[in-house]
C-alpha positions as CSV (number, residue, x, y, z in Angstrom):
1,M,127.4,74.3,135.1
2,T,129.6,75.8,138.1
3,S,130.0,78.9,138.4
4,N,133.5,80.9,139.3
5,Q,132.1,84.0,140.2
6,P,134.4,85.8,142.9
7,E,133.1,86.1,146.4
8,P,131.6,89.8,147.5
9,S,134.1,92.0,149.1
10,P,134.4,95.4,149.5
11,E,137.5,95.1,147.3
12,L,135.4,93.8,144.8
13,D,132.9,96.7,145.0
14,D,135.8,98.8,144.6
15,L,137.0,97.5,141.5
16,Y,133.7,97.5,140.0
17,R,133.5,101.2,140.7
18,G,137.0,101.6,138.9
19,F,135.6,99.9,135.8
20,E,132.3,101.4,135.9
21,K,134.5,105.3,135.8
22,E,136.6,104.3,133.0
23,L,133.2,103.1,131.2
24,L,135.2,99.2,131.8
25,V,132.5,96.0,131.7
26,P,134.1,92.7,132.9
27,L,133.3,89.4,130.8
28,W,132.8,87.3,133.4
29,T,129.7,89.1,134.6
30,E,128.4,89.3,131.1
31,I,129.3,86.3,129.2
32,G,126.0,84.3,129.4
33,D,124.5,87.6,127.4
34,L,127.1,88.1,125.5
35,M,127.8,84.3,124.4
36,P,124.3,82.2,125.1
37,V,124.6,78.9,123.6
38,A,122.1,79.7,120.7
39,P,120.9,82.6,118.9
40,S,118.8,84.3,121.9
41,P,117.3,87.5,119.3
42,A,115.8,90.5,121.3
43,M,112.9,90.9,118.4
44,R,110.0,88.3,118.8
45,P,107.7,86.6,116.3
46,H,105.0,88.2,115.8
47,A,101.9,88.8,112.8
48,W,100.3,91.8,111.1
49,R,96.7,91.3,109.4
50,W,96.3,93.3,105.5
51,K,92.8,93.6,106.8
52,T,93.8,96.1,109.4
53,L,97.0,97.2,107.8
54,L,95.1,98.0,104.1
55,P,92.4,100.5,105.9
56,L,95.2,102.8,108.1
57,A,97.0,103.0,105.1
58,E,93.7,104.4,103.7
59,R,92.5,106.7,106.4
60,A,96.3,108.1,106.1
61,G,95.9,108.8,102.2
62,E,93.0,110.9,103.8
63,L,94.9,112.9,106.1
64,V,98.8,113.1,105.3
65,P,100.3,114.4,101.8
66,V,103.0,112.6,100.0
67,G,105.4,115.1,98.7
68,R,109.1,116.6,99.7
69,G,110.4,116.0,103.4
70,G,107.7,113.0,104.3
71,E,108.9,111.6,101.0
72,R,106.8,108.6,101.1
73,R,103.0,107.7,102.8
74,A,104.9,104.4,104.0
75,I,103.8,103.0,107.3
76,A,106.8,100.8,108.7
77,L,105.8,97.1,111.0
78,A,107.6,97.7,114.2
79,N,108.5,94.3,116.2
80,P,107.1,94.3,119.5
81,G,110.8,93.0,120.8
82,L,113.1,95.9,119.2
83,G,111.7,98.8,122.1
84,G,109.3,100.6,119.4
85,A,112.0,101.0,116.7
86,P,110.5,100.9,113.3
87,Y,111.8,97.9,112.3
88,A,110.3,94.4,111.7
89,T,113.8,92.6,112.5
90,P,117.3,93.6,113.3
91,T,117.9,94.4,109.7
92,L,115.0,94.3,107.9
93,W,112.5,97.2,108.0
94,A,109.0,96.2,106.0
95,A,106.0,98.8,105.1
96,I,102.6,99.5,103.6
97,Q,103.4,102.7,101.4
98,Y,100.0,103.9,99.7
99,L,99.7,106.3,96.7
100,G,96.4,108.0,96.0
101,P,95.3,108.6,92.0
102,G,97.0,111.2,90.0
103,E,100.3,111.7,93.0
104,N,103.6,111.3,92.9
105,A,106.3,110.9,95.4
106,P,109.6,112.6,94.6
107,E,112.4,111.3,93.6
108,H,115.5,110.6,96.3
109,R,118.6,107.8,96.8
110,H,119.7,106.1,99.5
111,S,122.5,103.8,100.7
112,Q,119.5,101.4,101.8
113,N,118.8,98.8,99.7
114,A,115.2,98.7,98.9
115,F,112.6,97.0,96.6
116,R,108.5,96.3,96.6
117,F,106.5,93.8,96.1
118,V,103.1,94.0,95.3
119,V,99.9,91.8,96.7
120,E,97.2,93.0,94.8
121,G,96.5,96.4,92.7
122,E,98.0,98.8,89.8
123,G,98.2,101.7,87.7
124,V,101.8,102.9,89.7
125,W,105.1,103.7,88.6
126,T,108.5,103.3,89.9
127,V,111.0,105.3,88.1
128,V,114.2,104.5,88.3
129,D,117.3,106.4,87.1
130,G,114.8,107.5,84.9
131,D,113.8,104.0,83.7
132,P,110.1,103.3,84.2
133,V,109.0,100.1,85.6
134,A,105.1,99.3,85.7
135,M,104.4,98.2,89.2
136,R,101.5,95.1,89.2
137,R,100.1,92.3,91.2
138,G,102.4,90.3,92.2
139,D,105.4,92.0,90.6
140,F,108.8,91.8,92.5
141,L,110.3,95.3,91.8
142,L,114.2,96.4,92.8
143,T,115.6,100.2,93.9
144,P,119.5,99.0,94.8
145,G,120.9,101.5,97.1
146,W,122.3,104.8,95.7
147,H,120.0,104.8,92.2
148,F,117.2,107.3,92.3
149,H,113.9,106.5,92.2
150,G,110.3,108.5,92.2
151,H,106.8,106.7,91.8
152,H,104.0,108.1,90.4
153,N,99.9,106.6,90.4
154,I,98.4,107.3,86.8
155,S,95.1,105.7,87.6
156,S,91.8,107.0,89.2
157,Q,92.6,104.4,92.0
158,P,95.1,104.6,94.8
159,M,97.5,101.3,95.3
160,A,99.3,99.9,97.9
161,W,102.1,97.4,98.4
162,I,104.9,96.5,100.8
163,D,108.5,98.0,100.9
164,G,111.5,96.0,102.4
165,L,114.9,97.7,103.1
166,D,118.1,97.2,105.0
167,I,117.5,100.1,107.1
168,P,118.1,98.9,110.3
169,F,121.4,97.2,109.2
170,V,122.7,99.8,107.6
171,H,121.9,103.0,110.0
172,Y,123.0,99.6,113.0
173,T,126.9,100.2,110.5
174,G,126.3,103.9,110.4
175,S,126.7,103.9,106.7
176,A,123.8,105.8,105.9
177,F,123.8,108.1,103.4
178,F,120.7,110.1,101.9
179,E,120.2,112.4,98.7
180,F,117.1,114.7,97.3
181,G,116.5,114.1,93.7
182,P,114.2,116.4,91.6
183,D,110.8,117.4,93.2
184,K,109.0,115.5,90.2
185,V,109.2,111.9,88.9
186,S,111.7,112.4,85.9
187,S,109.4,110.4,83.7
188,T,105.7,110.3,83.4
189,E,106.1,107.3,80.6
190,T,104.4,104.5,81.1
191,P,106.0,102.0,79.0
192,E,104.2,98.2,79.3
193,R,108.0,96.9,79.5
194,S,111.2,99.2,81.1
195,R,114.6,99.6,79.9
196,A,115.9,97.5,82.0
197,E,113.6,94.0,81.7
198,R,113.8,94.9,77.9
199,L,118.0,94.2,78.2
200,W,118.2,91.8,80.7
201,A,114.6,89.8,81.5
202,H,114.5,87.0,78.9
203,P,115.4,83.7,80.8
204,G,118.7,82.0,80.2
205,L,120.7,84.9,77.9
206,R,122.5,87.8,78.8
207,P,123.4,90.7,76.6
208,L,127.1,90.6,75.4
209,S,127.0,94.2,75.7
210,Q,127.2,93.8,79.6
211,P,129.9,91.6,80.2
212,A,130.9,91.9,84.0
213,P,129.3,91.2,86.8
214,T,127.0,93.7,89.0
215,V,126.5,93.9,92.6
216,N,122.8,94.2,92.2
217,S,120.3,92.9,90.0
218,P,119.8,94.8,87.2
219,I,116.4,93.7,86.6
220,A,113.7,96.2,87.2
221,A,111.0,93.9,87.7
222,Y,110.3,90.5,88.5
223,R,107.1,89.9,86.6
224,W,104.6,87.4,88.5
225,E,103.1,85.7,85.4
226,H,107.6,84.1,85.3
227,T,107.2,83.6,89.2
228,D,103.6,81.7,89.1
229,A,104.3,79.7,85.8
230,A,107.7,78.8,87.3
231,L,106.0,77.3,90.4
232,A,103.6,75.4,88.4
233,D,106.0,73.8,86.5
234,Q,107.3,72.6,89.6
235,L,104.6,71.6,90.8
236,A,103.1,69.9,87.5
237,L,107.0,67.8,87.8
238,E,106.0,66.5,90.7
239,D,102.4,65.1,89.9
240,E,105.0,63.4,86.6
241,G,106.9,61.6,89.4
242,Y,110.2,63.8,88.1
243,P,112.0,65.9,90.8
244,G,111.4,69.4,90.9
245,V,110.0,70.3,94.4
246,V,112.0,71.5,97.8
247,E,109.7,68.8,99.7
248,P,106.5,66.8,99.4
249,G,103.7,70.0,97.7
250,H,106.2,72.2,98.4
251,A,107.7,74.7,95.6
252,A,109.9,77.4,95.4
253,I,112.0,79.9,94.0
254,R,115.1,82.5,94.8
255,F,114.8,85.7,92.7
256,T,118.9,86.2,91.5
257,N,121.2,88.3,90.3
258,P,121.3,86.9,86.4
259,T,125.5,88.5,86.3
260,T,126.2,86.4,89.1
261,G,123.6,83.8,89.8
262,G,123.7,85.2,93.2
263,D,120.8,87.5,95.5
264,V,119.2,90.3,94.1
265,M,121.0,92.5,96.6
266,P,124.0,92.0,98.8
267,T,121.7,92.5,102.0
268,I,118.4,90.7,101.2
269,R,117.4,87.8,99.7
270,A,113.7,87.3,98.4
271,E,112.0,83.5,97.4
272,F,108.5,83.1,96.8
273,H,106.7,79.7,97.7
274,R,103.7,77.8,96.8
275,L,102.0,75.1,99.0
276,R,99.7,72.8,97.6
277,A,96.4,72.4,99.6
278,G,96.9,70.4,103.5
279,A,100.9,70.2,102.2
280,E,102.9,71.0,105.5
281,T,106.7,72.1,105.4
282,A,109.2,70.5,107.5
283,P,110.2,72.3,110.4
284,R,113.1,74.7,109.8
285,R,115.1,77.4,111.4
286,E,118.2,79.3,110.3
287,V,120.5,82.4,111.6
288,G,119.3,85.4,110.1
289,S,115.5,86.9,110.2
290,A,112.7,86.9,107.4
291,V,109.7,88.6,106.7
292,W,106.9,86.4,105.3
293,Q,103.7,87.9,103.5
294,V,100.9,86.0,102.0
295,F,100.0,86.8,98.3
296,E,97.3,84.3,98.0
297,G,95.5,81.5,100.0
298,S,95.5,80.7,103.3
299,G,96.9,78.3,106.2
300,T,98.6,78.0,109.4
301,V,101.6,78.7,110.8
302,R,103.9,78.6,113.7
303,V,106.8,80.4,114.7
304,G,108.4,78.9,117.8
305,E,105.5,79.2,120.6
306,S,102.9,81.2,118.3
307,E,100.3,80.2,116.1
308,W,98.5,82.2,113.3
309,Q,95.6,81.4,111.1
310,V,97.1,83.6,107.8
311,D,95.3,85.1,105.1
312,H,95.7,87.7,102.2
313,G,97.9,90.1,102.6
314,D,99.1,89.3,106.1
315,L,102.9,89.5,107.1
316,F,104.7,87.6,109.5
317,V,108.2,87.4,110.8
318,V,110.6,84.8,111.9
319,P,113.4,86.0,113.7
320,S,116.8,84.0,114.2
321,W,117.2,80.7,115.2
322,V,113.3,80.2,115.8
323,E,111.7,77.7,113.8
324,V,108.9,77.7,111.6
325,T,106.3,75.6,109.8
326,L,104.0,76.4,107.2
327,A,100.6,74.4,107.0
328,A,98.6,75.0,103.8
329,G,94.5,75.1,104.2
330,T,93.9,76.2,100.6
331,Q,96.7,76.5,97.7
332,L,99.0,78.8,99.7
333,D,101.1,81.2,98.0
334,L,104.0,83.0,99.4
335,F,106.7,86.0,99.3
336,R,109.4,85.7,101.7
337,F,112.4,88.2,102.5
338,S,115.3,87.7,104.5
339,D,118.8,88.9,105.6
340,S,120.7,85.5,104.8
341,P,123.3,86.9,102.3
342,I,124.7,89.0,105.5
343,F,125.1,86.2,107.6
344,E,127.1,83.7,104.5
345,R,129.1,86.8,103.7
346,L,130.5,86.0,107.0
347,H,130.2,82.7,107.0
348,A,128.0,83.2,110.1
349,D,125.0,81.0,108.6
350,R,123.4,77.9,109.8
351,V,120.4,75.4,108.8
352,Q,118.3,73.3,110.9
353,E,115.6,71.7,108.8
354,G,113.4,68.6,110.2
355,G,115.9,68.8,113.1
356,R,119.1,68.3,111.5
357,Q,121.8,70.4,110.3
């Protein structure tokens, strides 16, 4: 490509000094950065190891109190390409949160959308607007923006889980609000099912008392037993010769809002993937970023030029328009969340699978 940049001259230098004085930037000197031929994200592919994260969280549990002010004993994943910001991707925040036996995390609310995913353990209840919701292995739990929430651990064992939020996106758009709630968690009940689950978590059935669509899913917890059964059934149908998987040996589900059929929250998409032992996905890339966590099993992940062997609890991130391929050693179960809803609503989404758009 030929360059039509102006010839250097004292007059041009004087023009640029005038631009600088008035806080102006000419497009012709910046167009390659502002309008690249394809996305060129600052974030990098990176992996964090659960066997390293968990001991650090345990040590924080010994040294750092949880309570008003610090609010949560949460340790954020900081992507090495984002200048030290505590962000996993430019739009998504991910952290390991740790709560010791008998501890309570006080109630608050914020405009950021949040969820919890439990890779191991149980004994903690998250209380959302006074509704206590049990947290157990494999569960995916929602705390949509501006809902009061706190946590209490009724067990004699500590518990750690992954938090996911849209903090970077909300921060960038200047739309963040935060409010303290009661210092004590509003409910210490421990029901088997939350009120939200009793009303909404019946597959294919919608209460007629709630006819209007909601922005966020009203289901407080998507339970592992349902996720596991759905994935197992997809693979069983494949064995029987019926369609049911997204590609050979690869079952997947998306968590949805039952009032709209869309994503659980307007800025976050959540999915669960299962690969048979030996299965490998086709290369895929898309506009937007994603965070993955290995729930169970082991395998190989390729993200752009990076490749890792991953195991139980490990997390890795995929930048926008960077190719990802998964290969299962054993059966490989993975939880994934992404910012896809943002780009779809802006009509800026694009996907390429197996080299085809």
